[in-house]
N, C-alpha and C positions, 0 to 999 in steps of 0.2 A: 610388411604384412602380406599375406596372400590375398589375391583377388578372389572374391567369393560372390558368385552370381552377379558379376559386373560391378560389385562394390567392394568395400573393405571388409575383411574377415571380422565377424561380429565382436570378438573379444578385443581386437585392436580398435575397432570403431568406438566401442564403449569406453576404452581407455582414453582415446583422443577427445571424445566428447566430455569426459570427466575433467580432463586437463582444461578444456575450454570453460566448463562450468565453474571450476575452481579459480578461474582467472589467472592461470599460470602464465607468466610472461618473462621476458629477458632471458631467453634460453636459446641455445644453438642446437639444432637437431639435424640428423641425417636420415634420409629416407631410402628404403629398399623395399621393393615389392616383388611378387612372384605371381605368375599366371601362365596357363598353358597357351591360350589363344590370344588373349588381349589383356596383358597386365594393366590394371587401371587403379590399383590401390594407392600408389604413390601420388598420382595426380589428385585423387580425392583427399588424401591426407594433407597434401600441400595446400589445397584450397582451404581446409579447415584451419590449418596453422597460420595461413595468411590473415585470417579473421582475428587472430589473437595478437596482443600487443608485443612488439619487439621480439618476435620469434625469427631467428636467423637460420636459413637453410645452409648447411655445410656441404658445399659441392653440389653436383647434380645427383638426382635420385638414381639409384642403381636398380635396374630391372632384370630379373632372372626369369627366363621362360622355361617352365617345367623343372629343370634341375640346373645347378651351377655347372657351367662348362669350364674346362681348363683355361680357355682363352679369357675368361672373366676374372681369373684369380688376381691379376694385377690391379684390376679395378676394385676388387674387394680389399686388397692390401692398401691401396691408396685411400679408400674410404676409412678403413680402420686407422690409418695414420692421421687423417684429418680429425677423427674423433679424439684420438689421444692428444693431439696438439691443442685442440679446443679445450680439453679438460685441464691441460697443464698451463694454459695461457693465463 
């Protein structure tokens, strides 16, 4: 999710709060955020997910500053691979 005014972009914030309100649990999630100066969305989303039951974080959150750089493509591919492996497990 993008960082928006130091927080999580409202649409994503609403989605995560809905997941929490619906007591979603026993899931594996991957986090990716974006921000120009100080990407903060992943940290805030992770905090909310930690309050939920048996939510597992797949790998480390991936943070993109402004736009995806070529040097980050391997990290994106690794994250995608982790997601596929968790779905197929």
